[in-house]
Each structure stands twice: as C-alpha cells, then as structure tokens.
C-alpha positions in Angstrom: 26.0 36.9 17.6 23.4 36.3 14.7 22.5 33.0 13.6 23.6 32.2 10.3 24.7 29.5 7.7 26.3 30.3 4.7 25.1 28.6 1.1 28.8 27.3 0.7 28.5 25.4 3.9 25.2 23.8 2.9 26.6 22.7 -0.1 26.8 19.0 0.6 27.3 17.0 -2.5 27.2 19.6 -5.1 30.0 19.4 -7.3 32.3 22.3 -6.4 32.9 24.9 -9.0 36.3 25.3 -10.6 37.3 28.7 -8.9 37.2 26.7 -5.3 40.1 25.0 -6.1 42.3 27.9 -6.2 42.6 30.7 -3.2 39.0 31.3 -2.1 37.2 34.1 -4.3 35.6 36.6 -1.9 31.9 35.4 -1.9 29.0 38.3 -2.6 27.4 37.9 0.1 23.1 38.2 0.4 21.4 38.7 3.5 17.9 36.9 4.0 16.2 39.0 6.6 13.2 37.0 7.6 11.1 35.5 10.5 12.7 32.2 10.9 11.4 31.6 14.2 8.1 32.2 15.6 4.4 31.7 14.4 5.7 32.2 10.7 8.9 30.2 11.0 8.1 27.6 8.9 7.2 30.1 6.1 10.6 31.8 6.7 12.4 28.2 6.3 10.8 27.3 3.2 12.2 30.4 2.1 15.5 30.0 2.9 15.4 26.4 1.1 14.4 27.8 -1.9 16.9 30.7 -2.0 19.7 28.4 -0.9 18.8 26.4 -3.8 19.2 28.9 -6.2 22.3 30.3 -4.8 23.9 26.5 -5.0 22.7 26.3 -8.5 25.0 29.6 -9.6 27.6 28.8 -7.5 28.0 25.2 -8.8 28.2 26.4 -12.2 31.0 28.8 -11.4 29.7 31.5 -9.7 29.4 35.5 -10.8 31.4 36.4 -13.2 33.2 39.4 -12.7 36.3 41.5 -14.2 38.4 40.3 -11.1 37.5 36.7 -11.2 34.1 35.0 -10.6 32.9 34.9 -7.2 30.6 32.7 -5.5 27.3 33.9 -3.5 26.9 33.4 0.1 23.5 33.5 1.8 23.4 34.8 5.4 20.6 34.3 8.0 19.5 37.0 9.8 15.9 35.9 12.2 13.8 38.9 12.6 11.3 36.5 14.6 8.6 38.2 12.1 8.8 41.4 14.5 9.5 44.9 12.3 11.6 46.2 14.7 13.5 43.1 15.2 14.1 43.1 11.2 15.2 46.6 11.3 17.4 45.6 14.2 18.9 42.9 12.1 19.3 45.0 9.0 21.3 47.2 10.8 24.0 44.3 11.5 23.8 43.1 7.7 24.7 47.3 7.2 27.3 46.9 9.5 28.7 43.9 7.6 28.5 45.9 4.2 26.3 43.2 2.8 25.0 44.9 -0.4 21.8 43.0 -1.0 18.6 42.5 1.5 16.4 39.6 0.6 13.0 39.5 2.5 9.2 39.2 1.7 7.0 37.6 4.4 5.7 40.7 5.4 4.5 43.7 3.5 4.9 45.8 6.8 8.3 44.9 7.5 9.3 45.4 3.7 8.0 49.3 3.8 10.0 49.6 7.0 13.3 48.2 5.1 12.8 50.4 2.2 12.3 53.6 4.3 15.6 52.4 6.4 17.6 51.9 2.8 16.6 55.3 1.9 18.0 57.1 4.9 21.1 54.7 5.2 21.9 55.1 1.6 21.5 58.9 1.5 23.6 58.7 4.6 26.3 56.4 3.5 26.5 56.1 -0.4 29.9 54.1 -0.4 27.8 51.4 1.3 24.6 51.4 -0.3 22.1 48.5 -0.5 19.3 46.8 -2.3 16.1 45.2 -1.0 15.1 42.3 -3.3 11.5 41.3 -2.3 10.6 38.1 -3.2 6.6 38.0 -1.5 5.6 41.2 0.0 2.8 42.0 -2.1 1.4 45.1 -1.2 0.8 47.2 -4.2 2.1 50.6 -2.5 5.9 49.1 -2.8 5.7 49.8 -6.4 3.4 52.5 -6.7 3.3 55.5 -4.2 5.9 54.0 -2.1 8.1 53.0 -4.5 12.0 53.3 -4.6 15.1 53.0 -6.8 16.7 50.7 -3.9 13.6 48.2 -4.2 12.7 45.8 -6.7 9.9 43.3 -6.4 9.8 40.0 -7.7 6.2 38.6 -7.1 3.1 40.1 -8.5 1.6 42.2 -6.2 -2.5 42.1 -4.9 -3.7 43.8 -7.4 -2.3 41.6 -10.2 -3.0 38.4 -8.3 -6.5 39.3 -7.5 -7.0 40.7 -11.2 -6.5 36.9 -12.3 -8.4 35.3 -9.3 -11.5 37.4 -9.9 -11.1 36.5 -14.1 -11.8 33.1 -12.7 -14.7 33.8 -10.3 -16.1 35.9 -13.4 -17.2 32.2 -15.3 -17.9 30.3 -11.9 -21.8 31.4 -12.2 -22.5 29.2 -9.3 -21.0 31.4 -6.9 -23.7 34.3 -5.7 -22.4 34.8 -2.1 -18.8 35.8 -1.3 -16.8 36.0 2.2 -13.8 38.2 2.5 -11.3 37.3 5.2 -8.0 38.1 5.7 -5.0 39.2 8.1 -5.2 42.6 9.6 -2.0 44.7 8.2 -1.1 46.6 5.3 -1.3 43.2 2.9 -4.6 42.2 4.1 -6.3 45.7 4.0 -5.4 46.0 0.6 -6.5 42.5 -0.1 -10.0 43.2 1.1 -10.0 47.1 -0.9 -9.4 45.3 -4.4 -11.3 42.1 -4.1 -14.4 44.2 -3.3 -13.5 46.7 -6.2 -12.5 43.9 -8.8 -15.8 41.9 -7.8 -18.3 44.6 -7.9 -16.8 45.7 -11.5 -17.0 42.0 -12.9 -19.7 40.3 -10.7 -22.0 42.6 -9.7 -24.6 39.9 -9.1 -22.6 38.8 -6.4 -23.2 39.5 -2.9 -20.5 40.0 -0.7 -21.6 39.1 2.9 -18.7 39.2 5.3 -15.8 41.1 5.2 -13.5 40.4 8.1 -9.6 41.1 9.4 -8.3 39.1 12.1 -4.9 39.7 14.2 -2.0 38.5 12.2 -0.4 35.5 13.7 -2.1 35.4 17.0 -5.4 33.6 16.5 -5.2 29.9 17.7 -8.9 29.1 17.2 -10.3 30.0 14.0 -14.0 28.1 14.7 -15.8 31.1 15.4 -14.7 32.8 11.9 -15.2 29.5 10.0 -18.8 29.4 11.8 -19.6 33.0 10.7 -18.7 32.1 7.3 -20.8 29.1 7.2 -23.5 31.1 8.8 -23.2 33.5 6.0 -24.3 30.9 3.0 -21.3 32.2 1.4 -20.1 30.0 -1.6 -16.6 31.1 -2.1 -14.5 32.5 0.0 -11.6 35.3 -0.6 -8.5 35.1 1.7 -4.8 36.7 1.1 -4.0 34.4 4.2 -0.5 32.7 4.4 1.2 30.5 7.0 -0.4 28.9 10.1 -3.0 31.6 9.5 -4.3 29.9 6.4 -3.6 26.4 7.4 -5.8 27.0 10.8 -8.3 28.7 8.7 -9.0 26.0 6.3 -8.5 23.4 9.1 -11.6 25.4 10.8 -13.7 25.7 7.9 -13.5 21.8 7.2 -14.5 21.1 10.9 -17.6 23.2 10.8 -18.6 21.4 7.6 -18.5 24.7 5.1 -18.6 23.8 1.7 -17.3 27.0 0.5 -15.0 27.5 -2.6 -11.3 28.8 -1.5 -10.1 31.3 -3.6 -6.3 32.1 -2.2 -3.3 33.4 -3.0 -1.3 30.8 -0.9 -3.5 27.4 -0.5 -1.2 25.2 -2.6 1.7 25.2 0.2 2.7 25.2 3.8 0.4 22.4 5.0 -3.0 23.7 3.5 -3.7 20.9 1.0 -3.3 18.2 3.9 -5.4 20.4 6.3 -8.0 20.8 3.4 -7.8 17.0 2.4 -10.5 15.8 0.1 -12.8 18.3 0.7 -10.7 20.8 -1.1 -10.6 18.6 -4.3 -12.4 21.4 -7.1 -12.7 23.7 -4.3 -9.6 25.1 -3.5 -8.1 27.5 -6.0 -4.5 29.3 -5.7 -2.6 31.7 -8.0 0.9 31.5 -8.5 3.8 32.6 -10.9 4.4 29.0 -11.3 3.3 25.3 -10.0 4.8 22.0 -10.4 1.8 20.8 -12.5 2.4 23.6 -15.1 2.6 21.5 -18.1 5.7 20.6 -19.9 8.8 18.2 -19.3 10.9 21.1 -17.9 8.5 22.2 -15.3 8.7 18.4 -14.1 12.8 18.5 -14.5 13.0 21.4 -12.4 10.7 20.2 -9.6 12.8 16.8 -9.8 16.2 18.8 -9.2 14.5 20.5 -6.3 13.3 17.3 -4.5 16.8 15.6 -4.8 18.1 18.1 -3.1 15.3 18.6 -0.7 13.7 14.9 -0.4 11.5 15.4 2.7 7.8 16.2 1.8 7.4 18.5 4.0 10.1 20.8 2.4 8.0 20.7 -0.9 7.8 24.3 -1.2 9.1 25.3 -4.4 8.5 28.8 -6.0 9.8 30.3 -9.4 10.0 33.5 -8.3 13.2 32.8 -5.8 14.8 31.3 -8.4 14.3 34.6 -11.0 15.6 36.7 -8.1 18.9 35.1 -7.6 19.3 34.3 -11.3 18.5 37.9 -12.5 20.7 39.1 -9.7 23.8 37.4 -10.7 23.0 38.7 -14.4 22.8 42.1 -13.2 25.8 42.3 -11.2 27.7 40.6 -14.5 26.6 43.2 -16.6 27.3 45.8 -14.0 30.7 44.5 -13.6 30.4 45.1 -10.2 28.8 44.6 -6.7 27.9 48.3 -6.3 24.3 48.8 -5.3 23.4 51.6 -7.6 25.0 50.0 -10.4 23.3 46.7 -10.0 20.2 48.5 -9.5 20.4 50.2 -13.1 21.4 46.8 -14.8 18.5 45.5 -13.1 16.2 48.1 -14.8 14.5 46.6 -18.0 16.1 43.4 -17.5 14.8 40.1 -19.0 14.9 36.6 -17.7 14.8 34.2 -20.6 13.8 31.3 -18.1 16.5 29.1 -19.5 17.6 28.0 -16.1 13.9 27.0 -15.4 13.7 24.8 -18.2 12.5 27.6 -20.3 9.1 27.6 -18.7 9.0 31.0 -17.0 10.1 34.2 -18.7 10.1 38.0 -17.0 11.0 41.4 -17.0 11.9 43.6 -14.5 9.8 46.9 -15.5 12.0 50.1 -15.0 9.7 52.3 -14.2 8.4 50.9 -10.8 10.6 48.2 -10.3 8.1 45.8 -10.7 8.5 42.2 -12.3 6.2 41.5 -15.2 6.0 37.5 -15.3 3.1 35.1 -16.0 0.6 33.9 -13.2 -1.4 30.6 -13.3 -4.8 30.0 -11.4 -4.8 26.2 -10.4 -7.6 24.0 -8.6 -6.8 21.1 -6.1 -7.4 17.7 -7.3 -6.1 14.2 -6.1 -2.5 13.4 -7.5 -2.5 11.1 -10.3 -5.9 12.8 -12.0 -5.3 14.5 -15.4 -3.3 17.5 -15.3 -2.0 16.7 -11.8 1.2 14.4 -12.1 2.6 15.7 -8.9 1.1 16.3 -5.2 2.3 18.9 -2.9 3.9 18.2 0.6 3.2 14.4 -0.1 -0.5 15.0 0.8 -1.7 12.9 -2.1 -3.5 16.3 -3.3 -2.1 18.7 -6.1 -3.2 21.2 -8.5 -4.3 21.4 -11.8 -3.7 24.5 -14.3 -7.1 26.3 -14.7 -6.2 29.8 -16.7 -2.4 30.8 -17.4 -1.9 34.6 -17.8 1.2 35.2 -19.9 2.1 38.6 -18.4 0.4 39.8 -15.2 1.0 43.5 -16.3 -0.9 46.4 -14.0 -0.5 49.9 -14.3 1.4 52.0 -11.8 1.7 55.1 -9.7 5.5 55.4 -9.2 7.1 58.5 -9.3 10.3 56.9 -8.7 13.7 59.3 -7.4 16.8 58.1 -9.1 20.2 58.7 -7.4 22.7 61.0 -9.2 
C-alpha cells in the first residue's frame, strides 16, 4: 500500500461544507508525488501542509462547482523518497488509480522525468490523461525547449528569479567578488550558468572567484566548502541550494566566520534563518513570489489564518504559489465543466488569478504559450523581527525578512514550441 492521507480526513475543526451533509460527492483527487522522507523530507512535508491548507480552503467554501454538483478536492500522498525512479513508480500508482492531477516540484530532474512519462502515457491512454502541476521545479527548460501541453509551472524559473537577484546586486557596489555554489543537477547547473551570464552583463566589474557544484543531498559537512569560500575573499555568495543543503551550508559559513552576503532563492525558510542567526541581519537576501512581510493588511490576515491552522513555529512555511496553484486549478475545472485533463489544461491557458483568496495581494496570469505563470517577485533581506518592515519572524527564529524590491511581473521570454493534442 502507498502511504496516504486525504485532505478530507485532515479537515479537523474546519467547517464542513454544505454538500457534505448529503450523500458524499465523489472527490476530485490530487496526487502529491514528492519526497516525503529521506534527506529532503522536511521540504516535502512543508509543501504538503501548504497544499493541504489550500485544498481545505476550497472545500470549506463548498468545493469545486460542476454541472453535476459540487465536489471536494482530496489530496493523496505518494512518497517518492526524493528519487526519480521512485517518483516514476509512484506516478504509475497514481495513474492506475485514474488520478488526473499530479502535483510535484521539489526536483527539476524528477519534474522532467514526470513530464516525459505523462507525454507517453497520455498518448497511449487518452481516456485517462493527466496533468503535472509544478509548484517549485525551476529548471527553465521545463517551459522552454522541454515544454509540454501537460505541464504547468506555478513558480518563477531560475532565469526569472536570478534576474531579480542580480538587479539588486547591481546596486550593491560594495560587492566586488562573488562565489557561486549549488547542487549538482539540472537546476544547480542552470543556476550557475545563468548567474555567470547575468552578473557579467550587469556588473562586469565583479569577479567570480569560485563556481562549484556539490552532490545533492549527500554532503553532511559543508565546512570544506565554507573554508574555500572564506579563503576566496568573496563578499557575496550566490546559491540556489534548498532544504538541508542550504541549512548546512549557511551553518558552515557561520562557523568559519565568513561575512559574505548570501544571495539565495530559499534563504527565508526551512531552518535557514535560525541557522544563520544574528549574522544574517542585513546579509541574507531571498527572492520569492511573496513573503509574510509584504506590506498590507491582507498579507497579515493570510498569514494569521495559516498560523491558526498550523500553530507550531517549525511548520511556518507559507508560500503563495501553492495556494495559487490549487485556486487556479479549481477555477479551471469549473470553467471546463469537467475534470478531464485536456479540457482543464485548455481552461488554465491564459487564465488570470485575481488574488481574492489571498486578500488581493497576489495577482497572476498563466501564459498560454509556455504554461509559465507570470506573477510578482520580491527580493527581501533578513532582519530582526520587530524592525521596521519586519512585523513577523520566520519559524519562531526571531528573524524575518524586509522587502527591498518588488517586481510587479516577473516575465521572461521563452523558446517553447508546444505540441497540442487534437
């Protein structure tokens, strides 16, 4: 048996929607294919909490409205253990159960394998096609040369995120020496290539004094890497590391006494702020589609609702894009009037999200040409909770992030030549 826990079973004290009083409607099942154990299990569980809460919010207001009556979402867990072959095996299990909506994101390599598998499956068995809804796999190829009608990305990809970070670096004239470090797989390799190109174009005076890739999820001691970074004289470190690979890296940099600023994709969550501590104030930058200190009361309300659902500080991992994914999927199913994958995909193409269910603070459009979500990005810097612009901390660490720059639309050109089904 595949371990599973449904969103309906986890509703707890959430109000039961009206349709639940009648004979139970058939749920619309979503399969989370993710590493829920192993070295990045904490990241997988954090994603699960976000998606579970998004599903609960849709169900609490009555579910997804369809011609035959409203139906609830049901989120099922498929543990890939962070391995591509295991992910493909669990994907087959989900498809055998006729689940049409696959959710995955914590590995670009896994996402690419799932896209390839769905292309073959959907051609072979058109009566039970499925979509991949990607919340975090950010290899640009997935919406460029490897784009697929059956894949939608709800996160900004590497080039979009780095474009924002390097724009901030352009104004940081104190930085003259930069070290690049990342995980040795498609995402990390793409991160290094794009970072080099953007830094050369916008800060040609900056010297890149190191460019290193390390095994993903297998390094237990980052002290040797941190020692090299310190010895290089780097004043800034650019890294796309996530999960334990990021936490262990920043702890090592702190231990060796490095004072380099950290330009990160994910330095604002999953233990990184607590690991960095006071040394990160003014020195750690992160880029994201949203964070809890984005100005405005709606952001505070959105965060407060999540905290009521998950009050433990260690569960404080809230990202707008996973809410947007579930909300846009629900709306697309309603527009299509069906749960068939191709019909829902066509309803998602060009769809706009008005931000209403996030308090109006986050608006987005799913670009039809490449299935890449166009949405705002913010670059923020770590500071003490309670400082101006930092009303909320992260994970009970006493540190939060203050917005430095907001980019209203993180658009990017694409090279997608999508083949669409008849």
